[in-house]
C-alpha positions as CSV (number, residue, x, y, z in Angstrom):
1,M,67.0,36.0,67.2
2,E,70.7,36.2,67.7
3,Y,73.2,34.3,65.6
4,L,77.0,34.1,65.8
5,A,78.9,34.2,62.4
6,I,82.5,33.3,62.3
7,F,84.6,34.7,59.5
8,D,88.1,33.8,58.2
9,I,89.8,36.7,56.5
10,D,92.9,36.4,54.4
11,C,94.1,39.9,53.9
12,G,97.1,42.3,54.2
13,V,98.3,44.6,56.9
14,S,100.4,47.8,56.6
15,H,102.8,49.0,59.2
16,G,103.3,52.2,57.3
17,F,105.5,53.4,54.4
18,G,103.1,51.9,51.8
19,L,104.4,48.4,52.5
20,K,101.9,45.5,53.1
21,A,102.4,42.1,54.6
22,P,100.1,39.1,54.5
23,D,97.8,38.7,57.4
24,H,95.0,36.4,58.6
25,E,92.2,37.1,61.0
26,R,89.3,35.2,62.5
27,I,86.4,37.4,63.6
28,D,83.2,36.5,65.5
29,E,80.3,38.7,64.6
30,K,76.8,38.9,66.2
31,I,74.1,38.7,63.6
32,I,70.5,39.6,64.3
33,A,67.8,38.0,62.1
34,D,64.3,36.6,62.1
35,G,65.4,33.2,60.9
36,P,68.2,31.1,59.5
37,Q,67.9,32.2,55.9
38,V,68.0,35.9,56.8
39,A,70.8,35.2,59.2
40,Y,72.8,33.7,56.4
41,Q,72.0,36.6,54.1
42,N,73.0,39.2,56.8
43,A,76.2,37.2,57.4
44,M,77.1,37.4,53.7
45,V,76.4,41.2,53.7
46,Q,78.9,41.4,56.6
47,A,81.4,39.3,54.6
48,E,81.1,41.8,51.7
49,K,81.8,44.7,54.1
50,F,84.9,43.0,55.5
51,A,86.1,42.2,52.0
52,D,85.7,45.9,51.1
53,D,87.3,47.2,54.3
54,Y,90.4,45.0,54.6
55,L,93.6,45.5,52.6
56,S,94.4,42.8,50.0
57,N,97.0,40.2,50.7
58,P,100.1,41.2,48.8
59,A,101.0,37.5,48.1
60,T,97.7,36.8,46.4
61,G,96.5,40.3,45.4
62,L,93.1,39.5,47.1
63,T,91.1,40.0,50.2
64,T,89.3,36.7,50.8
65,V,86.5,36.4,53.4
66,K,85.0,33.0,54.2
67,L,82.0,32.4,56.4
68,V,83.3,29.5,58.5
69,S,80.4,29.0,60.8
70,L,76.9,30.3,61.6
71,I,75.4,29.3,64.9
72,G,71.9,30.0,65.9
73,P,69.7,29.3,68.9
74,E,69.3,25.7,67.8
75,G,72.9,25.1,66.9
76,A,75.1,25.3,63.8
77,L,73.3,26.1,60.6
78,S,74.3,24.2,57.4
79,F,75.2,26.2,54.3
80,D,77.3,25.7,51.2
81,A,80.8,26.8,52.3
82,A,82.0,26.9,48.6
83,K,79.4,29.7,47.9
84,S,80.1,31.5,51.2
85,V,83.3,33.3,50.1
86,V,83.8,36.9,49.1
87,K,86.9,38.0,47.2
88,R,88.1,41.5,46.4
89,S,91.1,42.2,44.2
90,M,93.4,45.2,44.5
91,L,91.7,46.6,41.4
92,D,88.2,46.2,43.1
93,H,89.5,48.2,46.0
94,F,90.9,50.9,43.7
95,I,87.7,51.2,41.7
96,A,85.6,51.4,44.9
97,T,87.9,54.2,46.2
98,L,87.4,56.1,42.9
99,L,83.7,55.6,43.0
100,A,83.4,56.8,46.6
101,A,85.4,59.9,45.7
102,S,83.5,60.7,42.5
103,P,80.6,62.5,44.2
104,A,83.1,64.8,46.0
105,I,84.8,65.5,42.8
106,K,81.5,66.4,41.0
107,N,80.6,68.8,43.8
108,E,83.7,70.8,43.3
109,D,82.6,71.9,39.9
């Protein structure tokens, strides 16, 4: 079945020169799942990916992704909005970058 997940992303944007400005995006994403629970789980996996991929907001130091709505064939699904938030700090982004680079570093030896 096809579901529509709507995400609210509080992040940062860079126009170059290493400077970041606060930004905000709302993204609609198609989710394929066998049922509502799997659709919610898949939507939260997508929220994690967005949180990893977007720059942090320089005003807060965080990238915050909220699942705003999840709509299925039978209408809107209910979920706990307070638990449907993913946050990444600038330190989280830095550590993820180091971990992603570490296999390449090991292969150079």
